[in-house]
C-alpha positions in Angstrom: -25.3 -26.7 -3.1 -23.2 -25.9 -6.3 -19.5 -25.7 -6.0 -17.8 -22.3 -5.8 -15.2 -21.4 -8.6 -12.0 -23.4 -8.5 -9.8 -20.5 -7.8 -11.5 -19.5 -4.5 -9.6 -22.0 -2.4 -6.2 -20.6 -3.7 -6.9 -17.0 -2.4 -5.0 -16.6 0.7 -6.7 -15.0 3.8 -5.2 -11.9 5.3 -2.9 -12.7 8.3 -3.2 -9.1 9.3 -7.0 -9.1 9.6 -6.8 -12.4 11.6 -4.8 -10.6 14.4 -6.9 -7.4 14.1 -10.2 -9.2 14.4 -8.8 -11.1 17.4 -7.7 -7.8 19.0 -11.2 -6.4 18.6 -12.5 -9.1 21.0 -10.1 -8.2 23.8 -9.8 -5.3 26.2 -7.0 -2.8 26.7 -5.2 -3.7 23.4 -2.4 -1.4 22.1 -3.3 -1.7 18.3 -0.1 -1.5 16.1 -1.2 -4.0 13.5 -3.4 -2.1 11.1 -2.3 0.9 8.9 -4.8 3.3 10.0 -3.8 7.1 10.3 -4.3 8.4 13.8 -4.7 12.0 12.8 -8.0 13.8 12.2 -9.3 14.7 8.7 -8.8 18.3 7.9 -12.0 20.3 8.6 -12.2 21.8 5.0 -12.4 18.2 3.7 -15.2 17.1 6.1 -17.1 20.2 5.2 -16.9 19.6 1.5 -18.2 16.0 1.8 -20.9 17.0 4.2 -22.1 19.8 1.9 -22.4 17.4 -1.0 -24.6 15.1 1.1 -26.8 18.1 2.5 -27.2 19.3 -1.1 -28.3 15.8 -2.3 -25.4 15.7 -4.6 -25.7 12.0 -4.8 -26.3 11.2 -8.5 -24.2 9.0 -10.7 -21.1 10.6 -12.0 -19.0 9.8 -15.1 -17.3 6.4 -14.8 -13.9 8.2 -14.5 -15.0 10.5 -11.7 -16.3 14.1 -11.6 -14.4 16.6 -13.8 -13.3 18.7 -10.8 -11.6 15.7 -9.2 -10.0 14.5 -12.4 -8.7 18.0 -13.0 -7.4 18.3 -9.5 -5.6 15.0 -9.8 -4.2 16.0 -13.3 -2.7 19.2 -11.8 -1.4 17.4 -8.7 0.2 14.7 -10.9 2.1 17.4 -12.9 3.1 19.5 -10.0 4.0 16.9 -7.3 4.8 13.6 -9.3 6.2 15.0 -12.6 3.6 13.0 -14.6 1.8 15.1 -17.3 -1.2 13.1 -18.5 -4.6 13.9 -20.1 -7.9 13.4 -18.2 -8.7 10.2 -20.0 -5.8 8.5 -18.3 -7.1 9.3 -14.8 -9.7 7.1 -13.4 -11.2 7.6 -9.8 -11.6 4.3 -8.1 -13.0 2.8 -4.9 -9.8 3.2 -3.0 -6.4 2.1 -4.2 -7.5 -1.5 -3.7 -9.9 -1.3 -6.7 -7.3 0.7 -8.7 -4.9 -2.3 -8.2 -7.6 -4.9 -9.0 -8.4 -2.9 -12.3 -4.9 -2.6 -13.3 -4.3 -6.4 -12.7 -7.4 -7.3 -14.5 -6.4 -5.4 -17.6 -2.9 -6.9 -17.7 -3.4 -10.6 -16.6 -5.1 -13.4 -18.4 -5.7 -16.8 -16.7 -2.4 -18.7 -16.3 -0.3 -15.5 -16.6 2.4 -14.8 -14.1 2.9 -11.7 -12.1 6.1 -10.8 -10.1 5.1 -9.7 -6.6 7.4 -8.3 -3.9 8.0 -10.7 -0.9 7.6 -9.2 1.7 4.8 -7.3 0.0 1.3 -6.0 0.4 -1.1 -9.0 0.7 -3.6 -7.8 -1.8 -1.1 -8.3 -4.7 -1.2 -12.1 -4.2 -4.9 -12.1 -3.4 -5.8 -10.3 -6.6 -3.6 -12.5 -8.7 -5.3 -15.7 -7.4 -8.8 -14.2 -7.8 -7.9 -13.4 -11.5 -6.7 -17.0 -12.2 -3.1 -15.7 -12.5 -0.1 -17.0 -10.8 1.8 -14.8 -8.3 5.5 -15.3 -8.4 7.2 -13.8 -5.4 10.5 -11.9 -5.9 12.4 -12.1 -2.5 13.5 -9.0 -0.8 16.4 -10.0 1.5 17.4 -8.5 4.9 21.1 -8.5 3.8 20.3 -6.3 0.9 18.4 -3.9 2.9 15.1 -5.4 1.4 15.7 -3.8 -2.1 15.0 -5.7 -5.3 17.7 -7.8 -6.8 17.5 -7.6 -10.6 19.6 -10.8 -11.0 17.1 -12.7 -8.9 14.3 -11.2 -10.9 16.0 -12.5 -14.1 15.9 -16.0 -12.7 12.2 -15.8 -12.0 10.9 -14.2 -15.3 9.5 -16.6 -17.9 7.4 -17.0 -20.9 4.2 -16.5 -18.9 5.3 -13.5 -17.0 3.3 -10.4 -17.9 3.5 -8.1 -15.1 5.8 -6.6 -12.4 4.5 -5.0 -9.2 6.6 -2.3 -7.5 5.7 -0.7 -4.2 7.6 2.4 -3.0 7.2 3.7 -0.4 6.7 0.1 0.7 4.0 -1.5 2.9 5.1 -3.4 5.0 8.8 -2.4 4.9 8.6 1.3 5.3 11.3 1.6 2.7 11.7 4.0 -0.3 13.6 2.6 -3.2 16.5 4.8 -4.5 16.2 6.2 -8.0 18.8 3.8 -9.5 16.7 0.9 -8.2 13.5 2.2 -10.0 15.4 2.8 -13.2 16.8 -0.7 -13.1 13.3 -2.1 -12.5 12.0 -0.3 -15.5 15.0 -1.5 -17.6 14.1 -5.0 -16.5 10.6 -4.6 -17.5 11.5 -3.2 -20.9 13.9 -6.2 -21.6 11.0 -8.6 -21.0 8.2 -6.5 -22.3 6.3 -6.5 -19.0 3.6 -4.2 -17.8 4.4 -2.5 -14.4 2.1 -1.5 -11.7 3.6 1.2 -9.3 1.7 1.3 -5.9 2.5 4.8 -4.6 -0.3 4.9 -1.9 2.3 6.2 0.8 3.7 8.8 -1.6 3.2 11.7 0.9 5.5 10.1 3.5 9.2 9.7 2.7 12.0 10.7 4.9 15.4 11.9 3.8 14.7 11.2 0.1 11.9 12.7 -2.0 9.3 10.2 -3.4 9.9 9.4 -7.2 6.9 8.2 -9.3 7.9 5.3 -11.5 5.8 6.8 -14.3 7.9 10.0 -14.3 10.8 7.7 -15.4 8.8 5.7 -17.9 9.6 6.2 -21.6 7.6 3.5 -23.2 4.1 3.6 -21.7 4.2 0.5 -19.7 3.4 1.8 -16.1 0.0 1.8 -14.4 0.2 4.1 -11.2 -1.9 3.5 -8.2 -2.7 6.3 -5.8 -5.1 7.0 -3.0 -6.3 9.7 -0.6 -6.7 7.2 2.2 -3.3 7.5 3.9 -2.3 11.0 2.6 -5.5 12.7 4.1 -6.5 10.1 6.7 -9.6 9.2 4.5 -9.4 5.5 4.7 -13.2 5.0 5.0 -14.1 7.3 2.2 -12.7 4.8 -0.3 -11.3 7.2 -3.0 -8.2 6.3 -5.0 -7.1 6.7 -8.6 -5.5 4.8 -11.3 -3.3 6.4 -13.9 -3.2 4.3 -17.1 -0.9 4.2 -20.0 -2.5 6.0 -23.1 -5.1 4.6 -25.3 -7.2 2.7 -22.7 -10.1 5.1 -22.1 -12.7 2.9 -23.9 -11.9 -0.3 -22.1 -11.5 1.5 -18.8 -15.0 2.9 -19.2 -16.3 -0.6 -19.7 -14.4 -2.1 -16.8 -15.3 0.7 -14.4 -19.0 0.3 -15.4 -18.9 -3.4 -14.8 -17.2 -3.1 -11.4 -18.5 -0.1 -9.4 -20.0 2.3 -12.1 -18.6 5.2 -10.2 -17.3 6.4 -6.8 -19.9 8.0 -4.5 -20.1 11.7 -5.3 -19.8 13.2 -1.7 -16.6 11.2 -1.3 -15.3 12.7 -4.6 -16.2 16.2 -3.5 -14.2 15.6 -0.3 -11.3 14.3 -2.3 -11.3 17.6 -4.4 -11.1 19.6 -1.2 -8.3 17.3 0.0 -6.2 17.5 -3.1 -6.7 21.3 -3.8 -6.9 22.7 -0.3 -4.3 23.6 2.3 -1.7 20.8 2.6 -0.3 21.8 6.1 -2.3 19.0 7.7 -0.4 16.5 5.4 2.9 18.1 6.5 1.9 17.9 10.1 0.9 14.2 9.7 4.3 13.4 8.0 6.1 15.2 10.8 4.1 13.3 13.5 5.0 10.0 11.9 8.7 11.0 11.6 8.9 11.8 15.2 7.2 8.6 16.2 9.5 6.6 14.0 12.5 8.4 15.6 11.3 7.7 19.1 10.5 4.1 18.2 13.9 3.3 16.6 15.7 4.9 19.5 13.9 2.5 21.8 14.6 -0.6 19.7 18.3 0.4 19.5 18.5 0.7 23.2 16.9 -2.7 23.7 19.1 -4.4 21.1 16.2 -5.2 18.7 17.0 -5.2 15.0 14.9 -3.3 12.6 15.0 -2.0 9.0 15.8 1.8 9.1 12.6 3.4 7.9 12.6 5.8 4.9 9.0 6.1 4.1 5.4 5.3 4.9 4.5 4.8 8.7 5.7 1.4 9.4 8.5 -0.3 11.2 9.8 -3.6 10.1 11.2 -5.4 13.1 13.3 -8.6 13.4 11.7 -10.8 16.1 13.3 -14.0 15.0 15.1 -14.4 18.3 11.6 -15.0 19.9 9.3 -16.5 17.2 10.8 -20.0 16.8 10.3 -20.1 13.1 6.4 -19.3 13.3 6.0 -15.6 13.6 2.2 -15.8 13.0 1.6 -18.0 16.0 3.9 -15.9 18.1 2.0 -12.6 17.1 -1.1 -14.3 18.3 0.3 -15.4 21.6 1.8 -12.0 22.1 -1.5 -10.3 21.5 -3.2 -12.6 24.1 -0.5 -12.4 26.7 0.8 -8.9 26.3 -2.2 -7.1 24.7 -0.3 -5.6 21.9 -1.3 -6.3 18.3 1.4 -6.5 15.5 1.2 -7.8 12.0 3.3 -10.9 11.5 5.8 -10.6 8.7 4.7 -14.0 7.2 1.3 -12.3 6.3 3.4 -10.4 3.6 5.2 -13.4 2.2 7.7 -16.1 3.0 10.6 -13.7 3.2 8.8 -11.9 6.1 9.1 -15.0 8.4 10.6 -13.9 11.8 9.8 -10.2 11.2 6.8 -8.1 12.3 5.3 -4.9 10.9 4.4 -2.2 13.4 2.3 0.7 12.5 3.6 4.0 14.1 0.4 6.0 13.3 -0.5 5.9 17.0 -0.2 8.0 20.2 3.5 8.0 21.1 3.0 6.8 24.6 1.1 3.8 23.3 3.6 3.1 20.6 6.4 3.1 23.0 4.6 1.1 25.5 3.7 -1.6 22.9 7.3 -1.7 21.7 8.5 -2.0 25.3 6.6 -5.2 25.7 8.6 -6.9 22.8 11.0 -9.5 24.1 14.6 -8.3 23.6 17.3 -10.8 22.4 18.9 -12.8 25.1 21.7 -10.6 26.5 23.5 -13.7 27.6 
């Protein structure tokens, strides 16, 4: 048979999915590896999607999405994110995953370099490789609270660098970047004339510090913003996200969207309208649930002497297990799953700087979460 494209072999597999799929084959597993909200979808959202199916509201929509959804997003961006854009900059996508792929496809040519956070979401690197571009990890270090270091970024930027990816609130770190860090990242991008992709999928979940959208600080139209209804409204399977572009890209976005998905399915868009415009108390309740789980989990880790990054956003805990992993956290996570029946995501799945760490999703029943964390080996007291 013919050979596949040359870049296929360079696309890394997901270390998270490996653990998850192994867990699915086992009984009585406490699942803490995958970022799946454990709250129910609000009834009015389900009813809106169901009504669209029953009314046979299933035709093609405009490439950018139905007017009602784009209008709802426009209002939401202005009121909640401080971003005032026209409708032609708002593009409804098949989840944030497609939004991210679109933004990278628009900004990266073969051979270009993209600065990706390490630890960072696995798809950043996967997309870059699929697009024949080169991901260049910028390390986030434990001794700096896993915040970006501009001096380190300056050492990594080069003639082929075209794009910087920023993720706050962070998956996997559960960290929200302070305003001054966001401003310094934009200044860095401006100095080197880089595009910026701001992944804000976990925008609804920040603790102690309000989420700030990078585009609200952008003064020279270099930021692509990636959002989703998946985590905010527990609609992961509906596959609705949206990309907010810099101005002047409507025609090319129409072409790219047509060539990839044409449009997102209509009932899912109707559900998203209801989610964004309807009562938000269920979002507040979800955030409170995750916050309480985080508090309970960190208290347990403190009592057991296990180091972790204090969480300020999303619904993840970033936990240091280097005392137990012997330099290979991926193998340790697999053994831990088989022996203790708890699935956790190995930190190395998110980049080299994640070695020795694990990501735990706290979107779970509290008793299960605490039981799973209780099975982690604590550092040797001796």
